[in-house]
N, C-alpha and C positions, 0 to 999 in steps of 0.2 A: 893636336884633337881636330885639328881642320881638315876638311875634307878635301882631294886635291881639287884644281881649277884646270877644266882641258886647256890644251896650249890656245893661244890667239885670245885667250880671255882678260880679265883687268889685268892679273898680274905680270901680264907679260908687254904691259904699256911701261913705257921710259918713266923713269920719275919725274924727268922737266914737266912730261905732258900734264901727267896729273896732279903736279904741285901749279901749273897756271890755270888747267882748268877748275879748281877749287877755289883758287886765286880770283877766277873772272865771275864764279857763281858769288862768293861772296861781294864783290863788285855790284854785281846786278841785285844784290839784295840791298847791298847799302843805298842804290838810286830808287828803291822803292819796288821793284819786279817780284813778284810772288813765285818765287824757285823753290819748288820742294826739296826737303829736306835730304832726300837720297838721290836727287838730279845728278849732282858731279858724278855717283856713282856710274850711272846710266850713258851719261854723256862720253865718260873716259871708255868705257864697254865700247859705245857706239863708233868711237876715233878706233878704236882698235882693231876694228873688224873693216873700216875702208880697206879696198883694195889698194886706190892710188890716191891718197891723200893730197887734197891742193888748198886754196885758199876758200873756194867754192863749195866744194864738198863737205868741208869740217864745218862753212857757217850754215850749212842747212842741220846739217846734223846734230850741232849743238842747239841751234834755236829749236828744233824738235825736242832734246831731250830738256833745255833748260828753263823754255819759255811754256807757261799755261796759259797766259790771256792775252789777247789781240792787243792791246792796249800796251803792254809791255815788249812790245816789238821795238817800237823806236829805242828804248832804252838800249835796248839788245844791238841794234846796228851802231848806235852811236859807240857803245863801249866795243864793240868786237874788231877794230881795226888795232886799237892798242893792245888786244890780246895778242892777234895775231903776228905784229912786231915783236911781242916779248917771248912769243913761243917761237918763232924764227929767225931770233936775232942774231946773226954771226953768218947764217946760211942765205945766200942772196939769191941762189937760184935752184931751186928746191929739183926741177927736173934734169939740172946737171950734175945734182949731187946723185941723184938715184941712176944715171947714165954712169957714174963713174963709182958705184959701189960704194958711195959714204951715206954711213948711216943717217938717215932722216929723224927728225924729231917725232915721227910717227914710228918708227920701225918698231917691226913687231920680229923678234928672233925667233927662227924655226924649232923645232924639237932638236933639242941633242945640240945647239949651237951655240955656245956661251955669251952671255950679257958683255958686250964690249965696254961697256958702264960698270960693272961689277967692282973691280977693281981689286982691294982688297977686304973687301964687305963680306965675310963670309954669309950673314944672313940674306944678302941678297941674291945669292945662290940659291937659297931654299925658296923661298917666295917674297914678293913684296909687298911691306906690310904700307898701307895706307888709310890716311884718314880724312872726313870730309868733317868740316868744320860748320854745323849748322849754326846759323846765329839767330837768337831769339832772346826776347826778353824775357826769360827765365830764371829760375832759383841760382844763384850764384853756385860754382862749382865748390864742391868741399874735399875734393880729392887731392892727395898731395899731386906736388910738381915733379919730383921725383918719378923718373919710368917713365913719363910722356916723350914719346920721339919728336913730335912735332907740336907746339904749343903757339896760338897765335899772341905776339907782344904788341901787338895794335891794336888794344879793345877798346872800342868805344865805350862813355861812362853809362850809356845805359845799357850794352848789352852784353853778353855772356856767349862764349863760343862752347859748345859742346862736342867733343870729338866724338863721331861717330864711325864705326871701326866699319870697314866694308868686309863682305864674307871672304876674303882672302886675308884677313887681320888675322896674326897669331896670338894664341893665348898666351898666358903668363901667368906661371904658378905663382899661387897663395904664398908670402913668404912671412914671417913673426914679425921681422925688425920695423917693417913699418905700416902695421896695424896695432892700435889700440881701441880695443871694446869699450864703448863708452858707457858711461857709468850712472847715465842720465836715467832716472826713474822712469819706466813706461809699463811697469805692471797693472796699475789700476786700471790705464785705457785699454791693455789688452783683456786684462778680466772681464772689461762692460762687453767688449767685444766679442767673447768666449761665449757670455752668457747668453748673450742673445742669435748667435750663430748654433749656439747649444739647444736650443729651447725646442727640443724634439721629445716626444714622449717614450719613454723607457719599457719595459716591461715590467719593475717592480713598480709596487705603491710605497709611499712614504707618508706619514701622518700630516695634515695641513690644515689648520683652523678654518680656511677658507676653501677648502677641496671640495672638489664636485661631486665625491661620491660619499655616502656614509658607510664609515666602519663599525657596524653592527655588532661585531666581535666584542671590539673595544668598550662601547658604548654600554652594554649589557655587565661584562666585567667590572666596568666603575659605578654600575649601580647597586652591585651587592654591598657597598660601604653605605648606601644610604637604603637598606631595606627594600632595594628592589623599583625606588623611585627615580626615573631618568629625570637628571637636571639638568644635563648638556650633551647634545651630540656631537659623538666624534667624526672626524671627517677625515678624508682621505683621496690621495690622486695621484695620478702617476707621477714617478719620478722624473726630474728634466733634466736629462744626462747633459755634460758639459761637449765642449767642439770637439768633433772629429775633421782635419783639416788636412789639406794637401797645399802646398805653398811654392809654387814655381817661381825660382827667382833670376830674373835677367841679369848676370854678371859680366854684361858684354860691356864695352869702353864707355860706350855713351850714358851708359846707367851710371857707373861708376863715376864719372867726371860730376854726376849729380845728386849723389847719395854720399854721405861721408861711409866709409865702410866699416869702421868701429861701429858706428849707430845701425848700418844693416845688421850686422852680428848678432850685435847686442839685441835687438827686437828678436831675433830668429832664436836664438839662445833662452829669451822669457818666455817666449810663445812655447816652444817646446819643453819648459819646463812647467808651464800651467794648464795648458791645455790636455783634454785626457788621451788625444792621440792626434799627433802631427808627424806629417811626412816633408822631409824637405828635400827639395833638387833644384840644384843649379844648373842653368843653362845658358850657353851663349851661342855656338854652333853643334854642341851636340850636349845632351841629358847627363847628368848623374847624380844619383842622392846621395847625400850629406847628412842626414839623420844622424847615423852614430857618429859623425864627427862632433856633433853638438851636443853630444851626450856625455859631457864632462865637468868634473866638479868644479873648474875654475876657465875663465874666460883665456888665459895664457895656455891651457893646455888643450882647449880648442882648437886654437888657432894652431897650435902644433900638431893637433890631429889632421888638420885639414891639410896641411903642409905636408905629412907622412903619407897621408893619401894619394898624394900629386894631383892634388885640387887646382884646376885651374881656372882663370878666369881673364877678361879682357879682350876677347876676342869678338868676332860680328853677332847677329841676331839673328836667328832662325827659329820665331817661335814658334810655325808652324811643323816646323819638323821636332820640335821638343815636343807638342802634344802628343803625336801621332807618335814617338818612341815611347812616351807615359801609357798609352793605351795597349800599344804592341810589347812592351816589356813589364811593366806593372800593371796587367790587367784586373788587380783585385786592392789597385789604391783607392781609386775614386767609386764609391756607390752613392743612393740615395741618400743617405743620412752623414754624406762628405761635403763641407765649404772648402770651395776650391779659392786661394788667392793666388792671384798673377802680380810680380812685382814687375814692372817693364814699363818703358817707355813708348814702347809701340813701334820702334823704327828697325821695322820688318825689312831683310835684304832678301829674305828668300822666298818659296813661291805661294803668291798670295790663296790659290786655289786649295794650298794644302792647309794654310792658317783658316780658312773660311769652313772647311770640312772639320777640323779640328775643334776649333772653338763651338761650332753647331752640336759636335757629339759631345761634347765637354759641358754645355749648359744645358743639356737633354738627359743628361747621366748625373750629374752632381746636383745635390739638395741647393746651393747658391754657388755664383761665380762672382768674388769683388776684384775688382782690377785697382790696383796701387800704383800711378804713375807720376814720377817726380816732377815732371814737366808741368802734369795739371797743379802745382801749387801755385803757378802764375793766376792774376786776375784776368790775362786775354787769351788765358789757353782756349784752344779749340782742338777736339780729337780730330784733325784733318790729315794728318800722316797716313800713311797709304794702310798700315797695321792695325792702328787706331779705327781708320774708317770702318777697316773687315770686322775688328772684334766688338766694337762697341755695343751695336744692336742685340748682343748677345750674353752680355754684363749686366748683374743686377745691380751694380754700382762702382761709377770711374771715381776715384778719389784721387788727391793729390797725395803723397808721401815722399819726404825729404826729412823732416824733425819731428820731434815727440808732439807739438801741438797739430798735427796732421793727424794721429793717432787719436788725440782728444776728441777732434773735430769727426772722425770716422764711429766712434764710439758715440759722442752725443746723437747723430743722426740717426746710425743703427737703433739706439735705446729710443728713440723719439718716433721711428717711422716702421722698426723692422727690417729686415734684411730683403725684403719685397716689396716694401714701401718705396717714395719717391726718395730717394738718397743719391749723391752723387757730388762731385765739384761745382754742379752748376746749382746747387743747393745752399752753399755755404755766405751765410749774412742772410740778414732780413729781407733787404732789396730785393737780392734775388730770388730768393723763395715767393716773396709776394709777386712778384714780376713773373714769376713761372706760373704761379697760380691764375694770376689775372688773366694770362694767354691762352692756359686752358679753358679757362672759365668761357673766353669768347670763342673758342674753337666749339 
């Protein structure tokens, strides 16, 4: 389900090079350098495009891709010699190797040529799947260890490494054996969220003791029992419908490393069952609707239905492509009475212009857009990754989402301030709320 990558791109870079670039980026982060979460992808791509890679050109390319602040250059220069030694270990003279047609660490096979390192690995013949470990003091991974091709076994005590699949990462099919939908009760929180999102005026009237309109007919009818004397006024108001929602669920590897899959599916099934109308879409490098698969009488049957529909997850993340596909292939899914929920960490590897255009149109067309980010559960989180930096100005609220207590917080804020009020991860807790209000007052 992944799109082919042009020859000479990231998928043609040697495994050894990608591994060392990721290791180098992690070492820079360990030394305090501010390395963007997707910088390793850019660095590997930059190396693959070098016509004659040597120490000087590789140094310049990596510094441009990995370093974003002037103060971090000294750290880069100090660690680069060790990186270069590891990268070229055993290759004493790159120039002579090239003259003898010996494969270099940066060799990029031409179209149609076999990869000499492929060996007996059939998967390598199709595409190279690599992950970048983005180090952050974020919520611990709940995803099962089985199935992860690359797991960092040297985790620092205060950090968790989230695997970020690149755009060449392959999706994996949903399987029944390794998923158990959580029995955690999230119904009350989802009901509260649905009531707020669904507070739109319907076309029908309903009886309401505190309604804003007088029900003349009902009032006169009741006065017949008291000889025409009106003892009490009957009132009515427009009914308040339940929520109409479209849920876009990022099922890339980076999200699945941050949210337990059973909990995620449990929330989606409960949401679909309780809200008036909810359409659920999975996306990583492509978008597909899974609403019908969630409409099953039991959790096990829902998982079997997902598997039978050949639903896949675990690839890279192209949020802009997903929103664009939603608009073109499902034009009636979102209207002015639709609340859109995006469940994603915002680690975009697609085109930023496409994401900006898509989220702009979506915010104008939908009644509201809420973004639920598993990384935003951390107290030090800031929406600085390139996907969230683009999208956050166009959403009504950005919340953390990884466990039932996060849903309770979303419900609490929406109930207090409404969907278009001052809501989001930055207003969790009284101190943050008071601090935000004080800053606004000063401005």
